[in-house]
N, CA, C and O atoms as a Tripos MOL2 file, in Angstrom:
@<TRIPOS>MOLECULE
protein
  280   279    70     0     0
PROTEIN
NO_CHARGES

@<TRIPOS>ATOM
      1 N         -44.3880   17.6750  -42.2100 N.3       1 UNK1
      2 CA        -44.5740   18.1100  -40.8410 C.3       1 UNK1
      3 C         -46.0720   18.1720  -40.5370 C.2       1 UNK1
      4 O         -46.8640   18.6140  -41.3700 O.2       1 UNK1
      5 N         -46.4420   17.7370  -39.3670 N.am      2 UNK2
      6 CA        -47.8280   17.7850  -38.9070 C.3       2 UNK2
      7 C         -48.2530   19.2420  -38.7320 C.2       2 UNK2
      8 O         -47.5970   19.9830  -38.0000 O.2       2 UNK2
      9 N         -49.3310   19.6670  -39.3830 N.am      3 UNK3
     10 CA        -49.7810   21.0610  -39.3090 C.3       3 UNK3
     11 C         -50.2130   21.4530  -37.9090 C.2       3 UNK3
     12 O         -50.2250   22.6420  -37.5930 O.2       3 UNK3
     13 N         -50.5690   20.4970  -37.0560 N.am      4 UNK4
     14 CA        -51.0360   20.7950  -35.7090 C.3       4 UNK4
     15 C         -49.9170   20.7760  -34.6780 C.2       4 UNK4
     16 O         -50.1680   20.9810  -33.4900 O.2       4 UNK4
     17 N         -48.7170   20.5390  -35.1070 N.am      5 UNK5
     18 CA        -47.5850   20.4510  -34.2020 C.3       5 UNK5
     19 C         -47.0920   21.8470  -33.8170 C.2       5 UNK5
     20 O         -46.9390   22.7190  -34.6720 O.2       5 UNK5
     21 N         -46.8500   22.0420  -32.5460 N.am      6 UNK6
     22 CA        -46.2920   23.3010  -32.0680 C.3       6 UNK6
     23 C         -44.7730   23.1950  -32.1380 C.2       6 UNK6
     24 O         -44.1800   22.2300  -31.6550 O.2       6 UNK6
     25 N         -44.1640   24.1910  -32.7390 N.am      7 UNK7
     26 CA        -42.7140   24.2090  -32.8980 C.3       7 UNK7
     27 C         -42.1530   25.3570  -32.0700 C.2       7 UNK7
     28 O         -42.5590   26.5090  -32.2250 O.2       7 UNK7
     29 N         -41.2200   25.0270  -31.1970 N.am      8 UNK8
     30 CA        -40.5630   26.0600  -30.3900 C.3       8 UNK8
     31 C         -39.2260   26.3800  -31.0630 C.2       8 UNK8
     32 O         -38.4540   25.4820  -31.4000 O.2       8 UNK8
     33 N         -38.9690   27.6740  -31.2490 N.am      9 UNK9
     34 CA        -37.6930   28.0770  -31.8030 C.3       9 UNK9
     35 C         -37.3730   29.4940  -31.3550 C.2       9 UNK9
     36 O         -38.2590   30.2590  -30.9730 O.2       9 UNK9
     37 N         -36.1040   29.8250  -31.4100 N.am     10 UNK10
     38 CA        -35.6790   31.1840  -31.0630 C.3      10 UNK10
     39 C         -35.7890   32.0440  -32.3200 C.2      10 UNK10
     40 O         -35.3820   31.6440  -33.4110 O.2      10 UNK10
     41 N         -36.3470   33.2310  -32.1330 N.am     11 UNK11
     42 CA        -36.5320   34.1760  -33.2300 C.3      11 UNK11
     43 C         -35.8780   35.4960  -32.8160 C.2      11 UNK11
     44 O         -36.0130   35.9200  -31.6680 O.2      11 UNK11
     45 N         -35.1890   36.1320  -33.7200 N.am     12 UNK12
     46 CA        -34.5890   37.4330  -33.4230 C.3      12 UNK12
     47 C         -35.6860   38.4630  -33.1680 C.2      12 UNK12
     48 O         -36.7150   38.4620  -33.8440 O.2      12 UNK12
     49 N         -35.4650   39.3250  -32.2090 N.am     13 UNK13
     50 CA        -36.4380   40.3810  -31.8910 C.3      13 UNK13
     51 C         -36.7480   41.2030  -33.1310 C.2      13 UNK13
     52 O         -37.8910   41.6120  -33.3360 O.2      13 UNK13
     53 N         -35.7590   41.4440  -33.9450 N.am     14 UNK14
     54 CA        -35.9530   42.2570  -35.1560 C.3      14 UNK14
     55 C         -36.9260   41.6080  -36.1390 C.2      14 UNK14
     56 O         -37.5080   42.2940  -36.9790 O.2      14 UNK14
     57 N         -37.1060   40.2890  -36.0400 N.am     15 UNK15
     58 CA        -38.0120   39.5840  -36.9520 C.3      15 UNK15
     59 C         -39.4520   39.5460  -36.4520 C.2      15 UNK15
     60 O         -40.3430   39.0880  -37.1680 O.2      15 UNK15
     61 N         -39.6870   40.0200  -35.2340 N.am     16 UNK16
     62 CA        -41.0350   40.0030  -34.6620 C.3      16 UNK16
     63 C         -41.6810   41.3800  -34.7940 C.2      16 UNK16
     64 O         -41.0660   42.4040  -34.4980 O.2      16 UNK16
     65 N         -42.9260   41.3770  -35.2420 N.am     17 UNK17
     66 CA        -43.6720   42.6200  -35.4050 C.3      17 UNK17
     67 C         -44.9210   42.5760  -34.5330 C.2      17 UNK17
     68 O         -45.6840   41.6130  -34.6050 O.2      17 UNK17
     69 N         -45.1460   43.5950  -33.7150 N.am     18 UNK18
     70 CA        -46.4180   43.6430  -32.9910 C.3      18 UNK18
     71 C         -47.5730   43.7220  -33.9920 C.2      18 UNK18
     72 O         -47.4970   44.4640  -34.9710 O.2      18 UNK18
     73 N         -48.6200   42.9730  -33.7530 N.am     19 UNK19
     74 CA        -49.7740   42.9840  -34.6510 C.3      19 UNK19
     75 C         -50.4310   44.3610  -34.6390 C.2      19 UNK19
     76 O         -50.6080   44.9660  -33.5820 O.2      19 UNK19
     77 N         -50.7870   44.8440  -35.8130 N.am     20 UNK20
     78 CA        -51.4040   46.1700  -35.9370 C.3      20 UNK20
     79 C         -52.7470   46.2430  -35.2380 C.2      20 UNK20
     80 O         -53.1420   47.3120  -34.7740 O.2      20 UNK20
     81 N         -53.4630   45.1170  -35.1530 N.am     21 UNK21
     82 CA        -54.7860   45.1180  -34.5310 C.3      21 UNK21
     83 C         -54.7460   44.7250  -33.0630 C.2      21 UNK21
     84 O         -55.7690   44.3390  -32.4960 O.2      21 UNK21
     85 N         -53.5840   44.8180  -32.4460 N.am     22 UNK22
     86 CA        -53.4350   44.4920  -31.0260 C.3      22 UNK22
     87 C         -54.2370   45.5000  -30.1980 C.2      22 UNK22
     88 O         -54.0380   46.7080  -30.3250 O.2      22 UNK22
     89 N         -55.1370   45.0040  -29.3560 N.am     23 UNK23
     90 CA        -56.0740   45.8880  -28.6590 C.3      23 UNK23
     91 C         -55.7350   46.1570  -27.1980 C.2      23 UNK23
     92 O         -56.4020   46.9770  -26.5660 O.2      23 UNK23
     93 N         -54.7330   45.5040  -26.6450 N.am     24 UNK24
     94 CA        -54.4090   45.7190  -25.2410 C.3      24 UNK24
     95 C         -53.7420   47.0750  -25.0380 C.2      24 UNK24
     96 O         -53.2520   47.6900  -25.9850 O.2      24 UNK24
     97 N         -53.7320   47.5190  -23.8060 N.am     25 UNK25
     98 CA        -53.0950   48.7830  -23.4500 C.3      25 UNK25
     99 C         -51.6040   48.7240  -23.7660 C.2      25 UNK25
    100 O         -50.9480   47.7170  -23.5000 O.2      25 UNK25
    101 N         -51.0780   49.7880  -24.3250 N.am     26 UNK26
    102 CA        -49.6520   49.8810  -24.6300 C.3      26 UNK26
    103 C         -48.9210   50.2990  -23.3600 C.2      26 UNK26
    104 O         -48.8820   51.4830  -23.0270 O.2      26 UNK26
    105 N         -48.3400   49.3310  -22.6470 N.am     27 UNK27
    106 CA        -47.6670   49.6270  -21.3900 C.3      27 UNK27
    107 C         -46.4530   50.5240  -21.6100 C.2      27 UNK27
    108 O         -45.7500   50.4150  -22.6150 O.2      27 UNK27
    109 N         -46.2290   51.4010  -20.6560 N.am     28 UNK28
    110 CA        -45.0800   52.2980  -20.6670 C.3      28 UNK28
    111 C         -44.2330   52.0210  -19.4310 C.2      28 UNK28
    112 O         -44.7650   51.5520  -18.4260 O.2      28 UNK28
    113 N         -42.9200   52.2990  -19.4750 N.am     29 UNK29
    114 CA        -42.0610   52.0390  -18.3170 C.3      29 UNK29
    115 C         -42.5360   52.7030  -17.0170 C.2      29 UNK29
    116 O         -42.1860   52.2410  -15.9310 O.2      29 UNK29
    117 N         -43.3040   53.7490  -17.1090 N.am     30 UNK30
    118 CA        -43.8010   54.4130  -15.9050 C.3      30 UNK30
    119 C         -45.0390   53.7290  -15.3120 C.2      30 UNK30
    120 O         -45.4640   54.0760  -14.2100 O.2      30 UNK30
    121 N         -45.6240   52.7580  -16.0330 N.am     31 UNK31
    122 CA        -46.8240   52.0620  -15.5650 C.3      31 UNK31
    123 C         -46.4680   50.9930  -14.5390 C.2      31 UNK31
    124 O         -45.4580   50.3030  -14.6760 O.2      31 UNK31
    125 N         -47.2950   50.8600  -13.5200 N.am     32 UNK32
    126 CA        -47.0900   49.8430  -12.4910 C.3      32 UNK32
    127 C         -47.0860   48.4460  -13.1050 C.2      32 UNK32
    128 O         -46.2400   47.6250  -12.7510 O.2      32 UNK32
    129 N         -48.0100   48.1630  -14.0150 N.am     33 UNK33
    130 CA        -48.0880   46.8400  -14.6450 C.3      33 UNK33
    131 C         -46.8080   46.5200  -15.4220 C.2      33 UNK33
    132 O         -46.3690   45.3700  -15.4400 O.2      33 UNK33
    133 N         -46.2150   47.5090  -16.0510 N.am     34 UNK34
    134 CA        -44.9530   47.3290  -16.7790 C.3      34 UNK34
    135 C         -43.8580   46.9070  -15.8020 C.2      34 UNK34
    136 O         -43.1300   45.9450  -16.0490 O.2      34 UNK34
    137 N         -43.7500   47.6340  -14.6930 N.am     35 UNK35
    138 CA        -42.7310   47.3420  -13.6850 C.3      35 UNK35
    139 C         -42.9370   45.9640  -13.0660 C.2      35 UNK35
    140 O         -41.9680   45.2490  -12.8140 O.2      35 UNK35
    141 N         -44.1880   45.5840  -12.8190 N.am     36 UNK36
    142 CA        -44.4760   44.2730  -12.2460 C.3      36 UNK36
    143 C         -44.0850   43.1590  -13.2180 C.2      36 UNK36
    144 O         -43.5070   42.1530  -12.8070 O.2      36 UNK36
    145 N         -44.3930   43.3320  -14.4790 N.am     37 UNK37
    146 CA        -44.0330   42.3330  -15.4830 C.3      37 UNK37
    147 C         -42.5180   42.2370  -15.6370 C.2      37 UNK37
    148 O         -41.9770   41.1400  -15.7740 O.2      37 UNK37
    149 N         -41.8450   43.3590  -15.6140 N.am     38 UNK38
    150 CA        -40.3880   43.3770  -15.7050 C.3      38 UNK38
    151 C         -39.7630   42.6210  -14.5310 C.2      38 UNK38
    152 O         -38.8500   41.8190  -14.7250 O.2      38 UNK38
    153 N         -40.2530   42.8750  -13.3180 N.am     39 UNK39
    154 CA        -39.7350   42.1690  -12.1340 C.3      39 UNK39
    155 C         -40.0080   40.6720  -12.2250 C.2      39 UNK39
    156 O         -39.1570   39.8590  -11.8640 O.2      39 UNK39
    157 N         -41.1890   40.3100  -12.7050 N.am     40 UNK40
    158 CA        -41.5420   38.9000  -12.8480 C.3      40 UNK40
    159 C         -40.6130   38.1910  -13.8440 C.2      40 UNK40
    160 O         -40.1460   37.0830  -13.5830 O.2      40 UNK40
    161 N         -40.3550   38.8340  -14.9760 N.am     41 UNK41
    162 CA        -39.4610   38.2520  -15.9750 C.3      41 UNK41
    163 C         -38.0500   38.1350  -15.4200 C.2      41 UNK41
    164 O         -37.3770   37.1280  -15.6400 O.2      41 UNK41
    165 N         -37.5930   39.1690  -14.6940 N.am     42 UNK42
    166 CA        -36.2650   39.1230  -14.0810 C.3      42 UNK42
    167 C         -36.1540   37.9750  -13.0780 C.2      42 UNK42
    168 O         -35.1340   37.2880  -13.0160 O.2      42 UNK42
    169 N         -37.2070   37.7790  -12.3000 N.am     43 UNK43
    170 CA        -37.1700   36.7660  -11.2380 C.3      43 UNK43
    171 C         -37.3840   35.3440  -11.7650 C.2      43 UNK43
    172 O         -36.6760   34.4210  -11.3620 O.2      43 UNK43
    173 N         -38.3460   35.1680  -12.6520 N.am     44 UNK44
    174 CA        -38.7390   33.8240  -13.0740 C.3      44 UNK44
    175 C         -38.3810   33.4860  -14.5240 C.2      44 UNK44
    176 O         -38.4530   32.3220  -14.9190 O.2      44 UNK44
    177 N         -37.9990   34.4840  -15.3190 N.am     45 UNK45
    178 CA        -37.7370   34.2650  -16.7330 C.3      45 UNK45
    179 C         -39.0450   34.2510  -17.5080 C.2      45 UNK45
    180 O         -40.1050   34.5730  -16.9720 O.2      45 UNK45
    181 N         -38.9560   33.8740  -18.7690 N.am     46 UNK46
    182 CA        -40.1550   33.7890  -19.6090 C.3      46 UNK46
    183 C         -40.8150   32.4470  -19.3670 C.2      46 UNK46
    184 O         -40.3230   31.4180  -19.8280 O.2      46 UNK46
    185 N         -41.9240   32.4510  -18.6470 N.am     47 UNK47
    186 CA        -42.6620   31.2250  -18.3590 C.3      47 UNK47
    187 C         -43.5170   30.8470  -19.5690 C.2      47 UNK47
    188 O         -43.5700   29.6810  -19.9580 O.2      47 UNK47
    189 N         -44.1720   31.8190  -20.1470 N.am     48 UNK48
    190 CA        -45.0140   31.5950  -21.3260 C.3      48 UNK48
    191 C         -44.3060   32.2090  -22.5320 C.2      48 UNK48
    192 O         -43.9090   33.3740  -22.4860 O.2      48 UNK48
    193 N         -44.1470   31.4520  -23.5950 N.am     49 UNK49
    194 CA        -43.4410   31.9890  -24.7580 C.3      49 UNK49
    195 C         -44.2830   33.0250  -25.5050 C.2      49 UNK49
    196 O         -45.5040   33.0800  -25.3660 O.2      49 UNK49
    197 N         -43.6040   33.8290  -26.2880 N.am     50 UNK50
    198 CA        -44.2880   34.7470  -27.1870 C.3      50 UNK50
    199 C         -44.7210   33.9190  -28.3940 C.2      50 UNK50
    200 O         -43.9240   33.1720  -28.9610 O.2      50 UNK50
    201 N         -45.9790   34.0570  -28.7800 N.am     51 UNK51
    202 CA        -46.5060   33.3170  -29.9190 C.3      51 UNK51
    203 C         -46.3610   34.1910  -31.1580 C.2      51 UNK51
    204 O         -46.7920   35.3440  -31.1780 O.2      51 UNK51
    205 N         -45.7500   33.6220  -32.1870 N.am     52 UNK52
    206 CA        -45.3760   34.3730  -33.3900 C.3      52 UNK52
    207 C         -45.8570   33.6370  -34.6270 C.2      52 UNK52
    208 O         -45.7270   32.4160  -34.7100 O.2      52 UNK52
    209 N         -46.4030   34.3540  -35.5760 N.am     53 UNK53
    210 CA        -46.8760   33.7780  -36.8260 C.3      53 UNK53
    211 C         -45.7540   33.8770  -37.8490 C.2      53 UNK53
    212 O         -45.3950   34.9700  -38.2860 O.2      53 UNK53
    213 N         -45.2100   32.7450  -38.2200 N.am     54 UNK54
    214 CA        -44.0820   32.7140  -39.1520 C.3      54 UNK54
    215 C         -44.4450   33.3070  -40.5150 C.2      54 UNK54
    216 O         -43.6220   33.9720  -41.1430 O.2      54 UNK54
    217 N         -45.6560   33.0700  -40.9640 N.am     55 UNK55
    218 CA        -46.0870   33.5460  -42.2850 C.3      55 UNK55
    219 C         -46.1570   35.0730  -42.3400 C.2      55 UNK55
    220 O         -45.6960   35.6760  -43.3090 O.2      55 UNK55
    221 N         -46.7310   35.7060  -41.3050 N.am     56 UNK56
    222 CA        -46.9080   37.1590  -41.3230 C.3      56 UNK56
    223 C         -45.7900   37.9080  -40.6140 C.2      56 UNK56
    224 O         -45.5620   39.0880  -40.8800 O.2      56 UNK56
    225 N         -45.0850   37.2210  -39.7040 N.am     57 UNK57
    226 CA        -44.0690   37.8830  -38.8890 C.3      57 UNK57
    227 C         -44.6580   38.6130  -37.7030 C.2      57 UNK57
    228 O         -43.9280   39.2550  -36.9470 O.2      57 UNK57
    229 N         -45.9880   38.5240  -37.5230 N.am     58 UNK58
    230 CA        -46.6590   39.2370  -36.4350 C.3      58 UNK58
    231 C         -46.7060   38.4180  -35.1490 C.2      58 UNK58
    232 O         -46.8150   37.1920  -35.1710 O.2      58 UNK58
    233 N         -46.6230   39.1220  -34.0450 N.am     59 UNK59
    234 CA        -46.8260   38.4980  -32.7440 C.3      59 UNK59
    235 C         -48.3210   38.2360  -32.6020 C.2      59 UNK59
    236 O         -49.1440   39.1070  -32.8840 O.2      59 UNK59
    237 N         -48.6620   37.0340  -32.1630 N.am     60 UNK60
    238 CA        -50.0520   36.6530  -31.9750 C.3      60 UNK60
    239 C         -50.4160   36.7480  -30.4970 C.2      60 UNK60
    240 O         -51.5460   37.1000  -30.1610 O.2      60 UNK60
    241 N         -49.4930   36.4460  -29.6320 N.am     61 UNK61
    242 CA        -49.7150   36.5170  -28.1920 C.3      61 UNK61
    243 C         -48.4280   36.8400  -27.4750 C.2      61 UNK61
    244 O         -47.3740   36.2980  -27.8080 O.2      61 UNK61
    245 N         -48.5030   37.7170  -26.4940 N.am     62 UNK62
    246 CA        -47.3110   38.0710  -25.7160 C.3      62 UNK62
    247 C         -46.7670   39.4500  -26.0250 C.2      62 UNK62
    248 O         -45.5820   39.7150  -25.8270 O.2      62 UNK62
    249 N         -47.6330   40.3310  -26.5120 N.am     63 UNK63
    250 CA        -47.1860   41.6860  -26.8520 C.3      63 UNK63
    251 C         -46.5450   42.4050  -25.6600 C.2      63 UNK63
    252 O         -45.5300   43.0840  -25.8120 O.2      63 UNK63
    253 N         -47.1410   42.2520  -24.4840 N.am     64 UNK64
    254 CA        -46.6130   42.9460  -23.2970 C.3      64 UNK64
    255 C         -45.2520   42.3680  -22.9220 C.2      64 UNK64
    256 O         -44.3210   43.1200  -22.6340 O.2      64 UNK64
    257 N         -45.1250   41.0350  -22.9210 N.am     65 UNK65
    258 CA        -43.8400   40.4000  -22.6040 C.3      65 UNK65
    259 C         -42.7750   40.8060  -23.6400 C.2      65 UNK65
    260 O         -41.6160   41.0300  -23.2910 O.2      65 UNK65
    261 N         -43.1750   40.8950  -24.8950 N.am     66 UNK66
    262 CA        -42.2670   41.3280  -25.9580 C.3      66 UNK66
    263 C         -41.7530   42.7420  -25.6780 C.2      66 UNK66
    264 O         -40.5500   42.9980  -25.7440 O.2      66 UNK66
    265 N         -42.6750   43.6540  -25.3670 N.am     67 UNK67
    266 CA        -42.2830   45.0410  -25.1460 C.3      67 UNK67
    267 C         -41.3780   45.1850  -23.9290 C.2      67 UNK67
    268 O         -40.3610   45.8770  -23.9860 O.2      67 UNK67
    269 N         -41.7430   44.5400  -22.8420 N.am     68 UNK68
    270 CA        -40.9520   44.6490  -21.6170 C.3      68 UNK68
    271 C         -39.5880   43.9650  -21.7890 C.2      68 UNK68
    272 O         -38.5680   44.4770  -21.3280 O.2      68 UNK68
    273 N         -39.5810   42.8260  -22.4440 N.am     69 UNK69
    274 CA        -38.3320   42.0920  -22.6360 C.3      69 UNK69
    275 C         -37.3800   42.7350  -23.6260 C.2      69 UNK69
    276 O         -36.1710   42.5070  -23.5810 O.2      69 UNK69
    277 N         -37.9330   43.5380  -24.5160 N.am     70 UNK70
    278 CA        -37.1380   44.2040  -25.5440 C.3      70 UNK70
    279 C         -36.2390   45.2280  -24.9180 C.2      70 UNK70
    280 O         -35.4860   45.9010  -25.6210 O.2      70 UNK70
@<TRIPOS>BOND
     1     1     2 1
     2     2     3 1
     3     3     4 2
     4     3     5 am
     5     5     6 1
     6     6     7 1
     7     7     8 2
     8     7     9 am
     9     9    10 1
    10    10    11 1
    11    11    12 2
    12    11    13 am
    13    13    14 1
    14    14    15 1
    15    15    16 2
    16    15    17 am
    17    17    18 1
    18    18    19 1
    19    19    20 2
    20    19    21 am
    21    21    22 1
    22    22    23 1
    23    23    24 2
    24    23    25 am
    25    25    26 1
    26    26    27 1
    27    27    28 2
    28    27    29 am
    29    29    30 1
    30    30    31 1
    31    31    32 2
    32    31    33 am
    33    33    34 1
    34    34    35 1
    35    35    36 2
    36    35    37 am
    37    37    38 1
    38    38    39 1
    39    39    40 2
    40    39    41 am
    41    41    42 1
    42    42    43 1
    43    43    44 2
    44    43    45 am
    45    45    46 1
    46    46    47 1
    47    47    48 2
    48    47    49 am
    49    49    50 1
    50    50    51 1
    51    51    52 2
    52    51    53 am
    53    53    54 1
    54    54    55 1
    55    55    56 2
    56    55    57 am
    57    57    58 1
    58    58    59 1
    59    59    60 2
    60    59    61 am
    61    61    62 1
    62    62    63 1
    63    63    64 2
    64    63    65 am
    65    65    66 1
    66    66    67 1
    67    67    68 2
    68    67    69 am
    69    69    70 1
    70    70    71 1
    71    71    72 2
    72    71    73 am
    73    73    74 1
    74    74    75 1
    75    75    76 2
    76    75    77 am
    77    77    78 1
    78    78    79 1
    79    79    80 2
    80    79    81 am
    81    81    82 1
    82    82    83 1
    83    83    84 2
    84    83    85 am
    85    85    86 1
    86    86    87 1
    87    87    88 2
    88    87    89 am
    89    89    90 1
    90    90    91 1
    91    91    92 2
    92    91    93 am
    93    93    94 1
    94    94    95 1
    95    95    96 2
    96    95    97 am
    97    97    98 1
    98    98    99 1
    99    99   100 2
   100    99   101 am
   101   101   102 1
   102   102   103 1
   103   103   104 2
   104   103   105 am
   105   105   106 1
   106   106   107 1
   107   107   108 2
   108   107   109 am
   109   109   110 1
   110   110   111 1
   111   111   112 2
   112   111   113 am
   113   113   114 1
   114   114   115 1
   115   115   116 2
   116   115   117 am
   117   117   118 1
   118   118   119 1
   119   119   120 2
   120   119   121 am
   121   121   122 1
   122   122   123 1
   123   123   124 2
   124   123   125 am
   125   125   126 1
   126   126   127 1
   127   127   128 2
   128   127   129 am
   129   129   130 1
   130   130   131 1
   131   131   132 2
   132   131   133 am
   133   133   134 1
   134   134   135 1
   135   135   136 2
   136   135   137 am
   137   137   138 1
   138   138   139 1
   139   139   140 2
   140   139   141 am
   141   141   142 1
   142   142   143 1
   143   143   144 2
   144   143   145 am
   145   145   146 1
   146   146   147 1
   147   147   148 2
   148   147   149 am
   149   149   150 1
   150   150   151 1
   151   151   152 2
   152   151   153 am
   153   153   154 1
   154   154   155 1
   155   155   156 2
   156   155   157 am
   157   157   158 1
   158   158   159 1
   159   159   160 2
   160   159   161 am
   161   161   162 1
   162   162   163 1
   163   163   164 2
   164   163   165 am
   165   165   166 1
   166   166   167 1
   167   167   168 2
   168   167   169 am
   169   169   170 1
   170   170   171 1
   171   171   172 2
   172   171   173 am
   173   173   174 1
   174   174   175 1
   175   175   176 2
   176   175   177 am
   177   177   178 1
   178   178   179 1
   179   179   180 2
   180   179   181 am
   181   181   182 1
   182   182   183 1
   183   183   184 2
   184   183   185 am
   185   185   186 1
   186   186   187 1
   187   187   188 2
   188   187   189 am
   189   189   190 1
   190   190   191 1
   191   191   192 2
   192   191   193 am
   193   193   194 1
   194   194   195 1
   195   195   196 2
   196   195   197 am
   197   197   198 1
   198   198   199 1
   199   199   200 2
   200   199   201 am
   201   201   202 1
   202   202   203 1
   203   203   204 2
   204   203   205 am
   205   205   206 1
   206   206   207 1
   207   207   208 2
   208   207   209 am
   209   209   210 1
   210   210   211 1
   211   211   212 2
   212   211   213 am
   213   213   214 1
   214   214   215 1
   215   215   216 2
   216   215   217 am
   217   217   218 1
   218   218   219 1
   219   219   220 2
   220   219   221 am
   221   221   222 1
   222   222   223 1
   223   223   224 2
   224   223   225 am
   225   225   226 1
   226   226   227 1
   227   227   228 2
   228   227   229 am
   229   229   230 1
   230   230   231 1
   231   231   232 2
   232   231   233 am
   233   233   234 1
   234   234   235 1
   235   235   236 2
   236   235   237 am
   237   237   238 1
   238   238   239 1
   239   239   240 2
   240   239   241 am
   241   241   242 1
   242   242   243 1
   243   243   244 2
   244   243   245 am
   245   245   246 1
   246   246   247 1
   247   247   248 2
   248   247   249 am
   249   249   250 1
   250   250   251 1
   251   251   252 2
   252   251   253 am
   253   253   254 1
   254   254   255 1
   255   255   256 2
   256   255   257 am
   257   257   258 1
   258   258   259 1
   259   259   260 2
   260   259   261 am
   261   261   262 1
   262   262   263 1
   263   263   264 2
   264   263   265 am
   265   265   266 1
   266   266   267 1
   267   267   268 2
   268   267   269 am
   269   269   270 1
   270   270   271 1
   271   271   272 2
   272   271   273 am
   273   273   274 1
   274   274   275 1
   275   275   276 2
   276   275   277 am
   277   277   278 1
   278   278   279 1
   279   279   280 2
@<TRIPOS>SUBSTRUCTURE
     1 UNK1         2 RESIDUE 1 A UNK
     2 UNK2         6 RESIDUE 1 A UNK
     3 UNK3        10 RESIDUE 1 A UNK
     4 UNK4        14 RESIDUE 1 A UNK
     5 UNK5        18 RESIDUE 1 A UNK
     6 UNK6        22 RESIDUE 1 A UNK
     7 UNK7        26 RESIDUE 1 A UNK
     8 UNK8        30 RESIDUE 1 A UNK
     9 UNK9        34 RESIDUE 1 A UNK
    10 UNK10       38 RESIDUE 1 A UNK
    11 UNK11       42 RESIDUE 1 A UNK
    12 UNK12       46 RESIDUE 1 A UNK
    13 UNK13       50 RESIDUE 1 A UNK
    14 UNK14       54 RESIDUE 1 A UNK
    15 UNK15       58 RESIDUE 1 A UNK
    16 UNK16       62 RESIDUE 1 A UNK
    17 UNK17       66 RESIDUE 1 A UNK
    18 UNK18       70 RESIDUE 1 A UNK
    19 UNK19       74 RESIDUE 1 A UNK
    20 UNK20       78 RESIDUE 1 A UNK
    21 UNK21       82 RESIDUE 1 A UNK
    22 UNK22       86 RESIDUE 1 A UNK
    23 UNK23       90 RESIDUE 1 A UNK
    24 UNK24       94 RESIDUE 1 A UNK
    25 UNK25       98 RESIDUE 1 A UNK
    26 UNK26      102 RESIDUE 1 A UNK
    27 UNK27      106 RESIDUE 1 A UNK
    28 UNK28      110 RESIDUE 1 A UNK
    29 UNK29      114 RESIDUE 1 A UNK
    30 UNK30      118 RESIDUE 1 A UNK
    31 UNK31      122 RESIDUE 1 A UNK
    32 UNK32      126 RESIDUE 1 A UNK
    33 UNK33      130 RESIDUE 1 A UNK
    34 UNK34      134 RESIDUE 1 A UNK
    35 UNK35      138 RESIDUE 1 A UNK
    36 UNK36      142 RESIDUE 1 A UNK
    37 UNK37      146 RESIDUE 1 A UNK
    38 UNK38      150 RESIDUE 1 A UNK
    39 UNK39      154 RESIDUE 1 A UNK
    40 UNK40      158 RESIDUE 1 A UNK
    41 UNK41      162 RESIDUE 1 A UNK
    42 UNK42      166 RESIDUE 1 A UNK
    43 UNK43      170 RESIDUE 1 A UNK
    44 UNK44      174 RESIDUE 1 A UNK
    45 UNK45      178 RESIDUE 1 A UNK
    46 UNK46      182 RESIDUE 1 A UNK
    47 UNK47      186 RESIDUE 1 A UNK
    48 UNK48      190 RESIDUE 1 A UNK
    49 UNK49      194 RESIDUE 1 A UNK
    50 UNK50      198 RESIDUE 1 A UNK
    51 UNK51      202 RESIDUE 1 A UNK
    52 UNK52      206 RESIDUE 1 A UNK
    53 UNK53      210 RESIDUE 1 A UNK
    54 UNK54      214 RESIDUE 1 A UNK
    55 UNK55      218 RESIDUE 1 A UNK
    56 UNK56      222 RESIDUE 1 A UNK
    57 UNK57      226 RESIDUE 1 A UNK
    58 UNK58      230 RESIDUE 1 A UNK
    59 UNK59      234 RESIDUE 1 A UNK
    60 UNK60      238 RESIDUE 1 A UNK
    61 UNK61      242 RESIDUE 1 A UNK
    62 UNK62      246 RESIDUE 1 A UNK
    63 UNK63      250 RESIDUE 1 A UNK
    64 UNK64      254 RESIDUE 1 A UNK
    65 UNK65      258 RESIDUE 1 A UNK
    66 UNK66      262 RESIDUE 1 A UNK
    67 UNK67      266 RESIDUE 1 A UNK
    68 UNK68      270 RESIDUE 1 A UNK
    69 UNK69      274 RESIDUE 1 A UNK
    70 UNK70      278 RESIDUE 1 A UNK
């Protein structure tokens, strides 16, 4: 397999771990940004996938979408 190839696959939520060094704000259901993201996902679906590192099991990108979608 080409090491530079992007592979899209479905991963169980239980297999994804938020990265410990994630620096963004931890959105809560009471936050406006949380509600806006939830409405966007409901209306348009997941436009950008969650990026996940198969080797570590950590989420690399999409922590907010992961939390809201969970």
